[in-house]
C-alpha positions in Angstrom: 135.3 122.7 115.9 138.5 124.8 116.0 139.0 126.7 112.8 142.7 127.5 113.5 143.7 123.9 114.1 141.7 122.6 111.2 143.4 125.2 109.0 146.8 124.0 110.3 145.8 120.4 109.4 144.8 121.4 105.8 147.7 123.7 105.1 150.5 121.7 106.9 153.2 122.0 104.2 155.1 118.8 104.5 152.2 116.6 103.4 150.3 119.3 101.4 151.3 118.6 97.8 151.9 114.9 97.4 150.9 113.3 100.7 151.0 111.1 102.6 147.2 111.4 102.9 146.8 112.2 106.6 143.3 111.9 108.0 142.2 114.5 110.5 141.4 111.9 113.2 145.1 110.8 113.1 146.5 114.3 113.4 143.9 115.9 115.7 145.5 114.8 119.0 148.9 116.1 117.8 147.4 119.6 117.1 147.3 120.2 120.9 150.3 122.2 122.2 153.2 119.9 122.6 156.8 120.0 123.8 159.7 120.6 121.6 161.9 117.4 121.7 165.4 117.6 120.4 165.6 113.9 119.7 162.6 114.0 117.5 164.1 116.8 115.5 167.3 114.7 115.0 165.3 111.6 113.9 163.3 113.8 111.6 166.4 115.2 110.0 167.8 111.7 109.5 164.5 110.5 107.9 164.4 113.6 105.7 168.0 112.9 104.4 167.1 109.3 103.7 164.1 110.4 101.6 166.2 113.0 99.8 168.9 110.4 99.0 166.2 108.0 97.7 165.0 110.7 95.3 168.1 112.5 94.3 170.6 109.6 94.3 168.7 106.4 93.6 165.7 107.6 91.6 167.9 110.2 89.8 170.5 107.7 88.8 168.0 105.1 87.8 166.5 107.6 85.4 169.6 107.5 83.2 169.3 103.9 82.0 165.5 104.1 82.0 165.3 107.2 79.6 168.1 105.6 77.5 165.9 102.6 76.9 162.8 104.7 76.4 164.6 106.7 73.7 164.9 103.5 71.6 161.1 103.3 71.4 158.8 100.4 72.4 158.9 98.8 68.9 162.8 98.5 69.0 163.0 96.8 72.4 163.9 93.1 72.9 162.0 91.1 75.4 164.6 91.6 78.2 164.9 95.2 77.2 161.2 95.8 77.7 161.1 94.0 81.1 164.3 95.9 82.1 162.7 99.2 81.3 159.6 98.3 83.3 161.8 97.2 86.2 163.8 100.4 86.1 160.6 102.4 86.1 159.2 100.3 89.1 162.4 101.0 91.1 162.5 104.7 90.1 158.9 105.3 91.0 159.3 103.6 94.3 162.4 105.6 95.4 160.8 108.8 94.0 157.5 108.5 95.8 158.7 106.8 99.0 161.5 109.3 99.1 159.0 112.2 99.1 156.9 110.5 101.8 160.0 110.0 104.0 160.9 113.7 103.5 157.4 114.7 104.5 157.4 112.4 107.5 160.8 113.7 108.5 159.7 117.3 108.3 156.6 116.4 110.3 158.8 114.9 113.0 160.9 118.0 113.2 157.8 120.0 114.0 156.6 117.4 116.5 154.1 115.6 114.3 154.1 111.8 113.6 152.6 110.6 110.3 151.8 107.0 109.6 154.3 105.2 107.4 153.3 105.4 103.7 155.6 102.7 102.3 156.7 99.4 104.0 159.1 97.8 101.5 156.4 96.8 99.0 158.8 95.0 96.7 159.4 92.2 99.2 155.7 91.2 99.0 154.7 87.6 98.3 151.3 88.4 96.9 149.5 91.4 95.3 147.3 91.6 98.4 150.4 92.1 100.5 151.9 94.5 98.0 148.9 96.9 98.4 149.2 96.7 102.2 152.7 98.0 101.8 152.5 100.5 98.8 151.0 104.0 99.3 149.3 102.8 102.5 147.6 106.2 103.1 145.8 106.0 99.8 144.6 102.4 100.4 143.5 103.3 103.8 141.5 106.4 102.5 139.7 104.3 99.9 139.0 101.6 102.5 137.5 104.1 105.0 135.6 106.4 102.6 134.6 104.2 99.7 134.9 100.4 100.4 133.3 100.3 103.9 130.5 102.8 103.0 129.6 100.7 100.0 129.2 97.7 102.4 132.6 96.2 102.2 132.4 92.4 102.5 129.2 92.5 104.7 126.6 92.1 102.0 127.5 88.9 100.3 130.1 87.7 97.8 128.6 89.3 94.7 128.4 92.7 96.3 131.9 92.3 97.7 133.3 91.7 94.2 131.4 94.7 92.9 132.7 96.9 95.7 136.3 95.8 95.1 136.0 96.6 91.4 134.5 100.0 92.1 137.3 100.9 94.6 140.0 99.8 92.1 138.4 101.5 89.2 138.3 104.7 91.2 141.9 104.2 92.4 142.9 104.2 88.8 140.8 107.2 88.0 142.3 109.0 91.0 145.7 108.9 89.3 144.3 110.4 86.1 141.4 110.6 83.7 143.0 108.2 81.2 142.1 104.7 80.0 145.5 103.3 81.1 145.0 104.4 84.7 141.5 102.8 84.8 142.9 99.7 83.2 145.7 99.7 85.7 143.3 99.9 88.6 141.0 97.2 87.3 144.0 95.0 86.6 145.0 95.0 90.2 141.4 94.7 91.3 140.9 91.5 89.3 144.2 90.1 90.7 143.1 90.9 94.2 139.8 89.2 93.6 141.5 86.1 92.2 143.8 85.9 95.2 140.9 86.3 97.6 138.5 83.8 96.1 140.5 81.5 93.9 144.3 81.5 94.4 144.7 81.9 98.2 145.1 78.3 99.2 147.3 77.6 96.2 149.6 80.5 96.8 150.0 79.6 100.5 151.5 76.2 99.4 154.2 77.7 97.1 157.8 78.4 98.3 158.5 81.9 99.3 160.8 82.5 96.4 158.1 81.5 93.9 155.5 83.7 95.6 157.9 86.6 95.5 158.7 86.1 91.8 155.0 85.8 91.0 154.4 89.1 92.8 157.3 91.0 91.2 156.3 89.9 87.6 152.7 91.0 88.1 153.8 94.3 89.7 156.2 95.2 87.0 153.6 94.4 84.3 151.2 96.7 86.2 153.7 99.5 86.1 153.9 99.2 82.4 150.1 99.8 82.2 150.6 102.7 84.6 153.3 104.5 82.6 151.8 104.7 79.0 148.8 107.1 78.7 148.9 106.6 74.9 147.0 103.4 74.3 148.8 102.6 71.0 152.2 103.0 72.7 151.0 100.9 75.6 149.9 98.1 73.2 153.3 98.2 71.4 155.2 98.1 74.6 153.1 95.2 76.0 153.7 93.3 72.8 157.4 93.9 73.0 157.4 92.3 76.5 156.4 89.0 74.9 157.5 89.4 71.2 160.7 87.6 70.5 161.1 89.0 66.9 163.5 91.6 68.3 165.5 89.0 70.2 165.6 88.0 73.8 168.4 90.3 74.8 169.4 93.1 72.5 172.9 94.7 72.5 171.5 98.0 73.9 169.8 96.1 76.8 172.9 94.1 77.5 175.1 97.2 77.6 172.6 98.9 79.9 172.6 96.0 82.3 176.4 95.7 82.4 177.0 99.5 82.7 174.4 100.0 85.5 174.6 96.6 87.2 176.1 98.0 90.5 173.3 100.6 90.6 170.7 97.9 90.0 172.1 95.8 92.8 172.2 98.8 95.2 168.7 99.7 94.3 167.4 96.2 94.8 169.1 96.0 98.2 167.8 99.4 99.2 164.2 98.3 98.4 164.5 95.6 101.1 164.6 96.1 104.9 168.2 94.8 105.1 169.7 98.2 106.0 166.9 98.9 108.5 167.4 95.5 110.2 171.2 96.2 110.5 170.5 99.6 112.0 168.1 98.1 114.5 170.9 95.9 115.7 173.4 98.7 116.4 171.2 101.7 117.2 171.2 101.1 121.0 175.0 101.1 121.3 176.4 104.3 122.8 178.7 104.9 119.9 176.0 104.5 117.3 175.4 108.3 117.0 178.9 108.7 115.5 178.4 106.7 112.3 174.8 107.7 112.2 175.7 111.4 112.2 178.5 110.9 109.7 176.4 109.0 107.3 173.5 111.6 107.5 175.9 114.5 106.9 177.6 112.7 104.0 174.2 111.8 102.5 173.1 115.5 102.7 176.4 116.6 101.2 176.2 114.2 98.3 172.5 115.0 97.7 173.3 118.8 97.7 176.1 118.3 95.2 173.8 116.2 93.0 171.1 118.9 93.1 173.5 121.7 92.3 175.0 119.8 89.3 171.7 118.4 87.9 169.0 120.2 86.0 165.4 120.5 87.2 164.3 117.1 88.5 160.7 117.1 89.7 159.0 114.3 91.7 157.3 111.9 89.4 154.3 111.7 91.6 153.6 115.4 91.5 151.4 114.9 88.5 148.8 112.8 90.4 
């Protein structure tokens, strides 16, 4: 009803190019005139630097071993080399996209706008259902509100519910690109979600947490392999290499990559969990907390700036979608 405010919602630059997908109903109350709050600007700056560090430092460094393995070609990879490549891509994509989302949310905070969290540590999930409640939350919410529920959701019987879920996940794949691998990727997760909902739910609940987590990580990593290759012949070759022992279990190249980048892999694995966030929550209410908080933020910005200056063009992976 107010063209100026709606134009602001549409063109608001932090979330314009790659999300998060902000619905007008969530942002409308915030379009009213609001007070400039210094603390919110400070928290926005910190969140922006966290996102920048995810992209420039973690995703950027993970790209080195990933592209080194990619250069070998899918046909030359050992089993562990193929799974390591898929794992590196999974971590790189997470830090790339969640980093962008954090930067967008941080910029929004600096201007007085609060966006809903788009990622909530998805790689700690114990099921694929939980994973999709934690990964790209704004996209899942959009498809739920504008496709799944209008189709009838789970209100029209089991058969219709199954069809609705497959439609949503087929469209989710198509949303990422008009390519067979994206549709296959979407239906892959759709089928797993159906199995968890109607077949595996009671069985999964009885498993130890470690087993459930391993189950989820393996399926997620395999899904990202489907996501990456838009050439179906290369996709087939890579999927075969994940289970083909003719090239060995662990090749020399894969072993060298693991040993060379082991500290980075450990740091990335820890950073993908809420460990640092929980530690911060324990100390943030102390009066002295602003000192290390400011120092770490400034140091992070300095390191990221140095990395950006020394590196070549390094676009966000998710810009293509």
